[in-house]
C-alpha positions in Angstrom: -7.5 -21.2 -3.7 -4.1 -21.9 -3.5 -3.8 -21.8 -7.7 -6.1 -18.3 -7.6 -3.2 -17.6 -5.1 -0.5 -18.5 -8.1 -2.3 -17.1 -11.2 -3.1 -13.5 -9.2 0.6 -13.8 -8.3 1.2 -14.4 -12.1 -0.9 -11.5 -13.1 0.5 -9.2 -11.0 3.7 -9.4 -12.6 2.4 -8.2 -16.1 4.2 -9.5 -19.0 7.2 -8.1 -19.3 9.8 -8.4 -21.7 12.6 -7.7 -18.7 13.7 -10.2 -16.3 11.5 -10.2 -12.8 13.6 -9.0 -10.0 13.2 -9.9 -6.4 11.6 -7.1 -5.4 9.4 -7.6 -8.1 8.6 -11.4 -7.1 8.3 -10.5 -3.1 5.5 -7.7 -4.1 3.9 -9.9 -6.3 3.7 -12.7 -3.5 2.9 -9.9 -0.6 0.0 -9.0 -3.4 -1.6 -12.3 -3.4 -1.1 -13.2 0.0 -3.1 -10.4 0.7 -5.9 -10.5 -1.3 -6.4 -14.0 -0.5 -7.0 -12.8 2.9 -9.4 -10.0 1.9 -11.4 -12.6 -0.1 -11.5 -14.9 3.2 -12.4 -11.7 5.3 -15.2 -11.0 3.4 -16.5 -14.2 2.7 -16.1 -15.0 6.7 -18.1 -11.3 6.9 -20.4 -12.6 5.0 -21.4 -15.6 6.1 -21.6 -14.5 9.7 -24.0 -11.7 8.4 -25.9 -14.3 6.9 -26.4 -16.2 10.2 -27.8 -13.3 11.9 -31.4 -12.1 11.2 -32.7 -9.5 9.7 -33.4 -7.6 12.8 -29.8 -8.2 14.5 -28.3 -7.5 11.1 -30.1 -3.5 11.1 -29.2 -3.3 15.2 -25.4 -4.5 14.3 -25.1 -1.6 11.3 -26.5 0.9 13.6 -24.1 0.2 16.2 -21.0 -0.1 14.7 -19.3 2.8 14.4 -16.8 4.1 10.9 -14.0 4.0 13.2 -14.5 1.1 16.1 -11.5 -0.8 15.2 -8.1 -0.8 16.6 -6.5 0.0 13.2 -8.3 3.2 12.9 -5.8 4.8 16.0 -2.9 3.8 13.8 -1.3 7.0 11.7 -2.2 6.1 8.1 -4.1 7.5 4.9 -7.1 8.7 5.1 -8.2 8.9 1.1 -7.0 8.0 -2.0 -5.3 11.3 -2.4 -2.9 10.6 0.8 -2.5 7.3 0.1 -0.9 7.8 -3.4 0.9 10.9 -2.3 2.6 8.1 0.7 5.8 6.6 0.3 6.7 3.4 -0.3 8.4 2.6 2.9 5.5 4.3 4.5 2.8 2.2 3.1 4.9 -0.9 3.7 5.3 0.1 7.4 1.7 0.6 7.6 1.1 -2.5 5.9 3.3 -4.2 8.4 1.7 -2.8 11.7 -1.6 -3.9 10.4 -1.0 -7.1 9.7 1.3 -7.3 13.3 -2.1 -6.3 14.7 -4.0 -9.5 13.6 -1.4 -11.7 15.0 -3.8 -12.2 18.0 -7.3 -11.1 16.8 -6.8 -13.6 14.7 -7.2 -16.5 16.9 -10.6 -15.6 18.0 -12.3 -15.5 14.4 -15.0 -17.8 14.2 -14.2 -20.3 11.7 -13.4 -24.1 10.7 -9.8 -24.7 12.4 -8.3 -25.2 8.8 -9.3 -21.7 8.0 -8.4 -20.3 11.3 -4.6 -21.8 10.8 -4.5 -21.1 7.3 -5.5 -17.6 8.0 -3.0 -17.6 11.1 -0.2 -18.9 8.4 -0.8 -16.4 5.9 -0.7 -13.4 8.2 2.6 -14.9 9.4 4.2 -15.4 6.1 2.9 -12.0 4.9 4.5 -9.9 8.2 7.6 -12.2 7.3 7.5 -10.5 3.2 6.8 -7.6 4.7 9.4 -7.1 6.5 11.9 -8.1 3.5 10.2 -5.7 1.4 10.6 -3.1 4.0 14.6 -3.7 4.3 14.7 -3.8 0.4 13.0 -0.8 0.1 15.0 1.7 2.5 16.7 4.2 0.6 19.1 5.1 3.4 16.5 6.5 5.9 16.5 5.5 9.4 16.0 1.8 9.5 12.7 0.5 10.5 12.3 -0.9 13.9 10.0 -3.4 14.7 7.3 -2.6 16.8 6.2 -5.0 20.3 3.0 -7.3 19.4 0.3 -5.7 19.8 -2.6 -7.5 22.2 -5.4 -5.6 21.9 -8.7 -6.3 23.6 -10.8 -8.8 21.4 -13.7 -7.8 19.6 -16.8 -9.1 19.4 -17.8 -11.5 16.9 -19.1 -8.4 14.4 -16.7 -5.9 14.9 -14.2 -8.9 14.5 -15.3 -9.8 11.0 -15.4 -6.5 9.8 -12.6 -4.8 11.3 -11.0 -7.8 9.6 -12.0 -7.3 6.2 -11.3 -3.6 6.7 -7.8 -4.0 7.6 -7.0 -6.7 5.0 -8.7 -4.2 2.2 -6.1 -1.2 3.9 -3.4 -3.6 3.3 -3.9 -4.6 -0.2 -4.6 -1.4 -1.3 -1.5 0.1 0.0 0.4 -3.2 -1.2 -0.9 -2.4 -4.5 -0.3 1.6 -4.7 3.0 0.5 -3.9 3.8 -1.9 -6.0 2.5 0.3 -9.2 4.4 3.0 -7.8 7.8 1.0 -7.6 6.9 -1.1 -11.0 4.8 1.2 -13.2 5.3 -1.5 -16.1 2.9 -3.7 -14.1 0.1 -1.9 -15.9 -1.8 -0.8 -12.6 -4.7 1.3 -13.0 -5.3 3.2 -9.6 
């Protein structure tokens, strides 16, 4: 899995005749981390769904509301156009808040100890990287203030996996849009 992340990081930087800046390197690492977390989230969700009987799946899909995740109450872009119109700083700040909100909830992922530990480690690395990117991309506007760690009520298993998957997809999208806006030579298609 780490080889996949390395390959994705190299591919995300793209081929360029210009040397890679520290900011580009940080973005590539952040995108690689969140892509890894999104893949893990999709696998955990799929494994959980596959462990349920068909009728149980249908019932959960009926009751799982679209706006159930804690992060649905964060101010964030609601569609593709709003995401693309958001500033890099805003996308980074929202991504930071989303990752921060999973520090507590990720402890409840029903997965092997190794997977849970790796997810927690990647979340912490991504949070640290996002803070560096936020600081590096401040344009003289007011400073970013870290929020206190959110200790939200735990989810049920289905909601936990579904929301983790949904939030990692959001962060992946936000970071990709921000990276593409800052580094057009990365040949991004949005």
